[in-house]
C-alpha positions in Angstrom: -198.9 41.3 21.5 -202.2 42.0 19.6 -203.7 44.3 22.1 -201.0 46.9 22.7 -201.1 49.7 25.2 -201.0 53.2 23.6 -199.9 56.2 25.7 -200.0 60.0 25.2 -200.6 63.2 27.0 -203.3 65.9 27.1 -203.1 69.5 28.3 -206.5 69.5 30.1 -208.9 67.0 31.6 -211.3 65.2 29.3 -212.3 62.0 27.6 -209.6 60.6 25.3 -210.7 58.3 22.4 -208.2 56.2 20.4 -209.0 55.6 16.8 -207.9 53.6 13.8 -209.4 55.6 11.0 -213.0 56.2 12.0 -213.1 53.2 14.3 -212.8 53.8 18.1 -210.5 51.3 19.7 -210.7 52.5 23.3 -211.6 55.3 25.6 -210.1 56.7 28.9 -211.0 59.7 31.1 -208.0 61.9 31.9 -208.9 63.6 35.2 -206.3 66.3 34.6 -203.6 67.5 32.2 -200.9 64.9 31.8 -200.3 61.3 30.7 -203.0 58.8 29.6 -203.0 55.2 28.3 -205.4 53.0 26.5 -205.2 49.3 25.8 -206.3 48.9 22.2 -208.7 46.2 21.0 -207.1 43.1 19.5 -205.4 44.1 16.3 -204.7 41.8 13.3 -201.2 41.3 11.9 -200.1 44.2 9.8 -199.7 48.0 10.0 -202.3 50.1 12.0 -202.5 53.9 11.8 -203.7 55.2 15.1 -204.8 58.7 16.4 -206.5 60.2 19.4 -208.9 63.0 20.2 -209.9 64.5 23.6 -213.3 66.0 24.5 -213.1 68.5 27.4 -215.6 69.3 30.1 -217.2 72.1 27.9 -218.0 69.5 25.2 -215.3 70.6 22.8 -213.6 67.9 20.8 -210.0 68.4 19.6 -208.7 67.6 16.2 -207.0 64.3 15.7 -203.5 63.9 17.0 -200.5 63.2 14.9 -200.8 59.6 13.7 -198.9 56.7 15.2 -198.3 53.6 13.0 -198.1 50.3 15.0 -197.2 47.1 13.1 -198.5 43.8 14.6 -196.4 40.8 13.8 -197.3 37.6 15.7 -195.3 35.0 13.9 -191.9 34.4 12.3 -191.6 32.3 9.1 -189.7 29.0 9.5 -186.2 28.8 7.9 -186.1 26.7 4.8 -183.7 24.8 2.5 -181.2 23.7 5.1 -178.2 22.2 3.3 -174.6 21.1 3.7 -172.4 23.7 1.9 -170.6 22.3 -1.1 -167.3 23.4 0.3 -167.9 21.3 3.4 -169.0 18.2 1.5 -165.8 16.1 1.0 -167.5 13.4 -1.0 -170.3 13.3 -3.4 -172.5 16.4 -3.4 -175.5 14.1 -3.9 -175.4 13.1 -0.2 -174.5 14.7 3.1 -171.7 12.4 4.1 -168.5 14.3 4.8 -165.2 14.2 6.6 -165.4 17.9 7.5 -166.0 18.0 11.3 -167.0 21.7 11.4 -169.3 21.9 8.4 -170.9 25.0 7.1 -174.7 24.7 7.1 -176.7 27.1 4.8 -180.4 28.0 4.5 -182.9 30.8 3.8 -185.2 32.9 5.8 -188.3 34.9 4.7 -187.4 37.9 6.9 -184.6 39.5 8.9 -183.9 37.9 12.3 -181.5 35.9 14.4 -181.0 32.3 13.1 -180.0 29.6 15.6 -178.8 26.2 14.4 -179.6 23.2 16.7 -178.9 19.6 17.1 -181.8 18.5 19.2 -182.1 21.1 22.0 -178.4 22.1 21.8 -177.6 25.4 20.0 -174.6 24.9 17.6 -174.3 28.4 16.3 -176.1 31.7 15.6 -176.1 34.3 12.8 -178.0 37.5 12.3 -179.8 37.7 8.9 -180.0 41.4 8.0 -182.8 40.7 5.5 -184.8 37.9 3.9 -182.5 35.5 2.0 -179.6 33.2 2.5 -177.7 32.6 5.7 -174.8 30.3 6.8 -173.5 29.0 10.1 -170.3 27.1 10.7 -171.1 24.3 13.2 -168.6 23.5 16.0 -166.6 20.3 15.7 -169.0 17.3 15.4 -168.1 13.7 16.3 -168.2 10.9 13.8 -171.7 9.7 13.1 -175.1 11.1 12.1 -176.2 14.5 13.3 -179.8 15.7 12.9 -179.8 19.5 12.5 -182.6 22.1 12.4 -182.9 25.9 12.6 -185.2 28.6 14.0 -185.3 32.4 13.4 -186.4 35.1 15.9 -187.6 38.2 14.2 -187.5 41.9 15.2 -190.9 41.6 16.9 -189.6 38.9 19.3 -191.4 36.0 17.6 -189.5 32.7 17.3 -190.4 30.4 14.4 -191.0 26.7 14.6 -188.1 24.5 13.8 -187.1 23.9 10.1 -187.3 20.6 8.4 -184.4 18.5 9.7 -181.1 18.0 7.8 -179.0 14.9 8.7 -175.3 15.3 8.2 -173.0 12.3 8.7 -169.4 12.9 9.8 -166.9 10.2 8.8 -163.3 11.0 9.4 -161.7 7.6 8.8 -162.0 4.6 6.5 -161.1 1.1 7.6 -158.4 -0.7 5.6 -159.5 -3.3 3.1 -158.8 -6.9 4.3 -158.6 -10.4 2.9 -156.7 -9.5 -0.3 -156.4 -12.7 -2.4 -155.7 -13.9 -5.9 -159.0 -15.0 -7.4 -159.2 -18.7 -8.1 -159.9 -18.0 -11.8 -156.7 -16.1 -12.0 -154.6 -18.8 -10.3 -153.2 -21.0 -13.1 -151.5 -23.4 -10.7 -152.1 -24.6 -7.2 -154.6 -22.6 -5.3 -152.4 -23.1 -2.2 -150.1 -20.4 -3.4 -150.2 -17.2 -5.5 -148.0 -18.3 -8.4 -149.7 -17.8 -11.7 -149.1 -17.2 -15.4 -152.1 -14.9 -15.7 -150.6 -11.4 -16.4 -153.8 -9.5 -15.6 -155.0 -11.3 -12.5 -158.2 -10.6 -10.6 -157.6 -9.5 -7.0 -160.4 -9.8 -4.4 -160.8 -8.4 -0.9 -163.4 -7.0 1.5 -164.3 -3.7 3.1 -166.4 -3.0 6.1 -168.3 0.0 4.7 -170.5 0.6 1.7 -170.3 3.0 -1.2 -169.2 5.5 -2.2 -165.7 3.9 -2.4 -162.5 5.3 -3.9 -160.3 2.4 -4.9 -156.6 2.7 -5.6 -155.0 -0.1 -7.7 -151.4 -0.8 -6.7 -149.4 -2.5 -9.4 -146.5 -4.7 -8.6 -144.3 -6.9 -10.9 -145.8 -10.4 -11.2 -144.0 -13.6 -11.9 -145.4 -14.9 -15.1 -143.5 -18.1 -15.5 -145.7 -21.2 -15.6 -145.5 -23.7 -12.8 -143.4 -26.8 -13.8 -145.7 -29.7 -14.4 -144.9 -33.2 -13.0 -144.9 -35.9 -15.6 
């Protein structure tokens, strides 16, 4: 609110003038001793030191009141640097693919306030940032798939920021088993209708249904190395 209402009291009837420094912001006539209020002119963001005087029916003007400092704050800065916490990233830290279903999301704010983490219009978690700096929120359990997350902050003046730049986190809790394992034709020394070979370091092929990053385990088993008898 850039035009706040300022209240006070006087001990006698008179004309009350509200000032910022030497600039009059508003005037009201107090018909008797008691309370008064003045709506200040629109004030810019920042601190404003206000005072008041009263001029009575005899033409006497009082000294200035004790000062009141009012701080105008009409906007909250947007949270920045949303990221998937390293401890919640089960794979490569160069991406945001993880098998952690309740990941920790981190970010920063430029002022104290209440940070809310969203997926679309759904709030996933809240934390109070006591000062400018880092914050973190543990999201509730997320389903497999991509989740586009953002955050806002509401400051002490009641302003809510715009949404942060989005962070997409992909949850993947299971890998499909490789299929179609086969002895490569180049490693099959005999008939390609079987898997009997004299190649001691054969090439094994197969297929997977998802892309990199992949972690492959090579399982070694004893191989028959005897050559297939040849028909003369």
